[in-house]
VOBA-1610 file (N, C-alpha, C; in pm, whole numbers, padded with zeros to 5 digits, always signed):
BEGIN
Unk-01283-01266-00877Unk-01170-01178-00849Unk-01220-01033-00850Unk-01180-00953-00749Unk-01225-00814-00742Unk-01170-00731-00857Unk-01237-00621-00890Unk-01187-00536-00998Unk-01053-00475-00963Unk-00975-00445-01066Unk-00844-00384-01047Unk-00860-00236-01017Unk-00785-00188-00921Unk-00788-00047-00883Unk-00690+00029-00972Unk-00737+00137-01036Unk-00644+00215-01119Unk-00529+00271-01036Unk-00408+00250-01083Unk-00287+00294-01014Unk-00196+00362-01115Unk-00133+00472-01075Unk-00037+00539-01162Unk+00095+00558-01087Unk+00203+00547-01159Unk+00337+00572-01105Unk+00369+00718-01131Unk+00416+00788-01027Unk+00446+00930-01041Unk+00588+00960-00992Unk+00640+01072-01037Unk+00763+01127-00980Unk+00726+01265-00930Unk+00753+01291-00803Unk+00721+01418-00742Unk+00849+01482-00689Unk+00859+01611-00704Unk+00980+01683-00663Unk+00942+01798-00571Unk+01019+01812-00462Unk+00996+01924-00371Unk+01122+01949-00290Unk+01145+02072-00254Unk+01267+02107-00180Unk+01266+02053-00037Unk+01151+02015+00017Unk+01148+01962+00153Unk+01185+01814+00161Unk+01192+01746+00047Unk+01237+01607+00048Unk+01386+01605+00081Unk+01428+01505+00157Unk+01565+01499+00203Unk+01643+01389+00131Unk+01771+01415+00112Unk+01865+01316+00063Unk+01966+01296+00173Unk+02008+01174+00195Unk+02101+01144+00303Unk+02242+01188+00264Unk+02263+01320+00253Unk+02392+01375+00213Unk+02490+01388+00327Unk+02445+01375+00451Unk+02533+01392+00566Unk+02607+01267+00607Unk+02601+01162+00527Unk+02664+01035+00562Unk+02815+01050+00576Unk+02876+01124+00486Unk+03021+01140+00489Unk+03064+01267+00562Unk+02977+01322+00645Unk+03010+01441+00720Unk+02980+01570+00645Unk+02942+01560+00520Unk+02912+01679+00440Unk+02765+01713+00456Unk+02739+01835+00500Unk+02601+01881+00514Unk+02583+02007+00430Unk+02508+01993+00327Unk+02481+02107+00239Unk+02361+02184+00292Unk+02371+02316+00290Unk+02260+02399+00336Unk+02177+02450+00220Unk+02218+02415+00098Unk+02140+02460-00017Unk+02017+02371-00033Unk+01910+02434-00076Unk+01785+02360-00098Unk+01785+02308-00241Unk+01801+02177-00257Unk+01796+02117-00389Unk+01659+02054-00409Unk+01615+02053-00532Unk+01492+01984-00566Unk+01524+01835-00577Unk+01462+01757-00492Unk+01485+01613-00490Unk+01357+01545-00535Unk+01372+01450-00627Unk+01257+01377-00678Unk+01240+01243-00609Unk+01116+01203-00592Unk+01084+01072-00535Unk+00983+01003-00626Unk+00992+00872-00630Unk+00898+00790-00708Unk+00792+00738-00612Unk+00667+00744-00654Unk+00557+00698-00570Unk+00445+00644-00659Unk+00342+00594-00597Unk+00225+00550-00673Unk+00100+00607-00610Unk+00005+00639-00693Unk-00128+00682-00650Unk-00228+00577-00690Unk-00321+00550-00599Unk-00429+00458-00631Unk-00561+00529-00609Unk-00660+00491-00689Unk-00793+00548-00675Unk-00853+00505-00541Unk-00921+00598-00474Unk-00988+00564-00349Unk-01105+00471-00379Unk-01116+00365-00303Unk-01225+00268-00316Unk-01301+00268-00184Unk-01432+00291-00193Unk-01510+00290-00069Unk-01512+00148-00012Unk-01516+00138+00120Unk-01512+00008+00186Unk-01591+00017+00316Unk-01627-00099+00369Unk-01703-00103+00493Unk-01614-00120+00615Unk-01502-00188+00598Unk-01407-00209+00708Unk-01278-00264+00650Unk-01176-00279+00733Unk-01054-00345+00685Unk-01044-00484+00748Unk-00953-00564+00698Unk-00944-00704+00738Unk-00909-00722+00886Unk-00852-00621+00948Unk-00817-00635+01090Unk-00942-00644+01178Unk-01056-00599+01125Unk-01181-00609+01201Unk-01232-00752+01210Unk-01187-00840+01121Unk-01238-00977+01117Unk-01129-01084+01127Unk-01006-01051+01097Unk-00898-01150+01102Unk-00893-01233+00975Unk-00779-01289+00948Unk-00759-01364+00824Unk-00839-01494+00818Unk-00882-01547+00932Unk-00958-01672+00931Unk-01095-01654+00868Unk-01141-01531+00850Unk-01270-01505+00787Unk-01263-01507+00635Unk-01144-01518+00580Unk-01125-01511+00435Unk-01085-01647+00380Unk-01118-01675+00254Unk-01078-01802+00193Unk-00925-01817+00194Unk-00880-01936+00227Unk-00736-01964+00236Unk-00666-01932+00104Unk-00729-01966-00007Unk-00668-01941-00137Unk-00642-01792-00159Unk-00735-01707-00114Unk-00716-01562-00129Unk-00603-01511-00040Unk-00594-01560+00082Unk-00486-01520+00172Unk-00352-01564+00113Unk-00347-01685+00057Unk-00223-01734-00005Unk-00186-01648-00126Unk-00287-01609-00205Unk-00261-01526-00323Unk-00196-01394-00283Unk-00245-01333-00176Unk-00188-01206-00129Unk-00045-01229-00079Unk-00023-01338-00007Unk+00112-01370+00041Unk+00211-01393-00072Unk+00168-01463-00175Unk+00254-01488-00291Unk+00285-01357-00363Unk+00184-01271-00377Unk+00208-01140-00439Unk+00313-01061-00359Unk+00299-01060-00227Unk+00394-00986-00144Unk+00537-01039-00159Unk+00551-01169-00170Unk+00684-01228-00191Unk+00739-01185-00327Unk+00656-01189-00428Unk+00701-01155-00564Unk+00742-01008-00578Unk+00673-00918-00507Unk+00705-00775-00519Unk+00789-00724-00401Unk+00836-00817-00317Unk+00920-00784-00202Unk+00852-00686-00106Unk+00722-00702-00087Unk+00648-00618+00007Unk+00669-00675+00147Unk+00733-00598+00235Unk+00764-00650+00368Unk+00682-00583+00478Unk+00587-00497+00439Unk+00510-00428+00543Unk+00359-00454+00534Unk+00321-00569+00483Unk+00177-00602+00472Unk+00118-00622+00611Unk+00002-00566+00634Unk-00076-00596+00753Unk-00224-00586+00717Unk-00308-00635+00804Unk-00450-00646+00772Unk-00517-00511+00752Unk-00460-00404+00802Unk-00517-00272+00781Unk-00510-00227+00636Unk-00425-00291+00557Unk-00413-00258+00415Unk-00516-00330+00329Unk-00588-00425+00385Unk-00684-00503+00308Unk-00824-00448+00334Unk-00878-00377+00236Unk-01009-00314+00251Unk-01117-00413+00210Unk-01227-00415+00285Unk-01331-00515+00265Unk-01465-00446+00246Unk-01544-00498+00155Unk-01677-00446+00126Unk-01779-00556+00152Unk-01888-00526+00221Unk-01995-00623+00244Unk-02063-00656+00113Unk-02090-00786+00090Unk-02161-00827-00031Unk-02310-00844-00005Unk-02346-00879+00117Unk-02487-00898+00151Unk-02506-00884+00302Unk-02628-00901+00347Unk-02657-00886+00491Unk-02630-01013+00570Unk-02598-01122+00502Unk-02577-01249+00568Unk-02438-01255+00633Unk-02351-01166+00596Unk-02216-01166+00652Unk-02108-01199+00552Unk-02150-01222+00426Unk-02048-01246+00322Unk-01984-01114+00283Unk-01858-01119+00252Unk-01789-00998+00207Unk-01683-01035+00105Unk-01633-00935+00037Unk-01535-00961-00068Unk-01441-00846-00086
//
């Protein structure tokens, strides 16, 4: 199993963030500080992403593990560009 990437949950506030206040016809022109919740992850160097090779290049159990994780955390925007891959050797193995 690959090492865990350090991740932190943050709250960031800025006046350029928007709140959908115009739903009921009310549009405020005042600049309010609006906070948003986000996460930061440490950058991990990689050689390519999974879209360069397709899911058939990866063990079925690993692909299933990612799918189960996405279901459990309600992630609906997974695509192969989010899966970063590092070469393990010159033979073509990667992890």
